[in-house]
C-alpha positions as CSV (number, residue, x, y, z in Angstrom):
1,M,-3.1,13.8,16.6
2,V,-6.8,14.4,16.9
3,C,-8.3,17.2,14.9
4,I,-11.9,18.1,14.7
5,L,-13.4,20.1,11.8
6,S,-17.0,21.1,12.7
7,N,-19.7,21.6,10.2
8,D,-23.4,22.4,11.0
9,S,-24.4,18.8,10.5
10,I,-21.3,16.7,11.4
11,D,-17.9,16.8,13.0
12,I,-15.0,15.4,10.9
13,I,-12.5,13.9,13.3
14,V,-9.0,13.1,12.2
15,Y,-7.6,10.2,14.3
16,D,-4.2,8.8,13.8
17,K,-3.5,7.3,17.2
18,A,-5.0,3.8,16.8
19,Q,-3.0,0.9,18.1
20,A,-5.2,-2.0,17.1
21,S,-4.0,-4.7,14.7
22,D,-7.4,-6.2,13.7
23,W,-10.7,-4.8,12.6
24,E,-12.6,-5.6,15.8
25,G,-9.9,-4.0,18.0
26,L,-9.8,-0.9,15.8
27,L,-13.6,-0.5,15.9
28,R,-13.6,-0.9,19.7
29,E,-10.8,1.7,20.1
30,L,-12.6,4.2,17.9
31,S,-15.9,3.5,19.7
32,R,-14.3,4.2,23.1
33,F,-12.8,7.4,21.7
34,L,-16.3,8.5,20.5
35,H,-18.0,7.5,23.7
36,D,-15.4,9.3,25.9
37,R,-16.3,12.5,24.0
38,G,-20.1,12.1,24.1
39,Y,-20.6,11.3,20.5
40,V,-22.1,7.8,21.1
41,K,-24.0,5.9,23.8
42,D,-22.5,3.1,25.8
43,T,-24.3,0.7,23.5
44,Y,-22.4,1.8,20.4
45,E,-19.3,-0.3,20.7
46,E,-21.2,-3.6,20.7
47,A,-23.6,-2.4,18.1
48,I,-20.9,-1.5,15.6
49,I,-19.1,-4.8,16.1
50,K,-22.3,-6.7,15.6
51,R,-23.2,-4.8,12.5
52,E,-19.8,-5.2,11.0
53,N,-20.0,-9.0,11.6
54,E,-23.5,-9.1,10.0
55,V,-23.0,-6.6,7.2
56,P,-19.3,-6.1,6.4
57,T,-18.2,-2.7,5.0
58,G,-14.8,-3.5,3.4
59,L,-14.8,-2.1,-0.1
60,E,-12.1,-3.0,-2.7
61,V,-11.3,-0.1,-5.0
62,P,-9.1,-1.5,-7.7
63,G,-6.0,0.6,-8.4
64,K,-6.9,3.0,-5.6
65,V,-7.2,2.6,-1.8
66,N,-9.3,-0.1,-0.1
67,V,-11.8,1.5,2.3
68,A,-14.0,0.3,5.2
69,I,-17.1,2.4,6.1
70,P,-18.3,0.9,9.4
71,H,-21.3,2.4,11.2
72,A,-24.0,1.4,13.7
73,D,-27.7,2.2,13.9
74,V,-28.8,5.7,14.8
75,D,-30.2,4.6,18.1
76,H,-26.7,4.4,19.5
77,V,-25.6,7.9,18.4
78,N,-25.7,11.2,20.4
79,K,-24.0,13.5,17.9
80,Q,-22.9,13.0,14.3
81,A,-19.3,12.6,13.3
82,L,-17.0,11.1,10.7
83,I,-13.7,9.6,11.9
84,I,-10.9,9.5,9.3
85,H,-8.2,7.0,10.1
86,I,-5.4,6.1,7.7
87,L,-3.8,2.8,8.7
88,D,-0.1,2.5,9.1
89,K,-0.4,-1.1,8.1
90,P,-3.5,-2.5,6.4
91,I,-6.0,-4.4,8.5
92,K,-8.2,-7.1,7.1
93,F,-11.9,-6.4,6.9
94,K,-14.6,-8.7,5.4
95,R,-15.6,-7.6,1.9
96,M,-18.9,-5.8,1.5
97,D,-19.7,-7.7,-1.7
98,D,-18.4,-11.1,-0.5
99,P,-18.5,-11.5,3.3
100,D,-16.6,-14.8,3.2
101,Q,-13.6,-13.0,1.8
102,Y,-11.2,-10.5,3.5
103,I,-9.4,-7.6,2.0
104,D,-6.6,-5.3,3.3
105,I,-8.1,-2.0,4.2
106,E,-5.9,1.2,4.2
107,L,-8.5,3.8,5.1
108,V,-11.4,3.6,7.7
109,L,-14.1,6.2,7.5
110,L,-16.3,5.5,10.5
111,L,-19.7,7.1,10.1
112,V,-21.6,8.2,13.2
113,I,-25.0,9.1,11.9
114,K,-27.9,10.3,14.0
115,H,-30.1,11.8,11.2
116,P,-30.4,9.2,8.3
117,E,-32.2,11.7,5.9
118,G,-28.9,13.0,4.5
119,Y,-27.0,9.8,5.0
120,V,-27.6,8.2,1.6
121,K,-26.7,11.3,-0.3
122,F,-23.6,11.9,1.9
123,L,-22.5,8.3,1.5
124,S,-23.0,8.5,-2.3
125,K,-20.8,11.7,-2.5
126,L,-18.2,10.0,-0.2
127,T,-18.0,6.9,-2.3
128,E,-17.5,9.0,-5.5
129,L,-14.3,10.2,-3.9
130,F,-12.8,6.7,-3.8
131,Q,-12.1,6.9,-7.5
132,D,-10.7,10.5,-7.3
133,D,-6.9,10.6,-7.8
134,H,-6.5,13.6,-5.6
135,F,-8.3,11.8,-2.7
136,V,-6.0,8.8,-3.1
137,E,-2.9,11.0,-3.2
138,L,-4.0,12.7,0.1
139,I,-4.4,9.2,1.7
140,K,-1.0,8.0,0.4
141,R,0.7,11.2,1.8
142,K,-1.2,10.8,5.1
143,D,-2.4,14.4,4.7
144,Y,-5.1,14.2,7.3
145,N,-6.0,17.8,7.2
146,G,-6.1,18.0,3.4
147,L,-8.2,14.8,3.4
148,A,-10.7,16.2,6.0
149,E,-11.0,19.5,4.0
150,Y,-11.5,17.6,0.8
151,I,-14.2,15.4,2.2
152,K,-15.9,18.4,3.7
153,E,-15.8,20.3,0.4
154,K,-16.7,17.4,-2.0
155,A,-19.1,15.4,0.1
156,L,-20.5,17.5,2.9
157,V,-20.9,20.9,1.3
158,A,-22.1,19.3,-2.0
159,M,-24.7,17.3,0.0
160,E,-25.9,20.3,1.9
161,K,-26.2,22.3,-1.4
162,G,-28.2,19.5,-2.9
163,E,-25.6,18.8,-5.6
């Protein structure tokens, strides 16, 4: 299933078809999906792999759901998007806070950002959700549409309102 929720500033893409079994394969698969739909340039795939190797994005959220938030530089982006992918089986990503260690990731939120002005605020709102019990419940139930709507309401709309 692929479902796209559009917002004035970003498309939220629900993607549950990934076949990859490791972080690099997953990022390559998602990059190709984005490229085929015109969201990113042909340089994006290598850029996101390079960035994830240099600056890992695996985030352990004790007692909740471990998340990875991969992204590449804005130079490789045509149109903004957020891909939501809940993994059937966890995939190991390097830890953001300790790149020599790996953690099992259950949720990938791939950020495709072209305009970095609102990025920090959006990322802040997004990471606040990681402690939210309702957010975690939506992930555990694999309620993609509910998750997309919740992110839109709690992170995107709040960011646009300046909350």
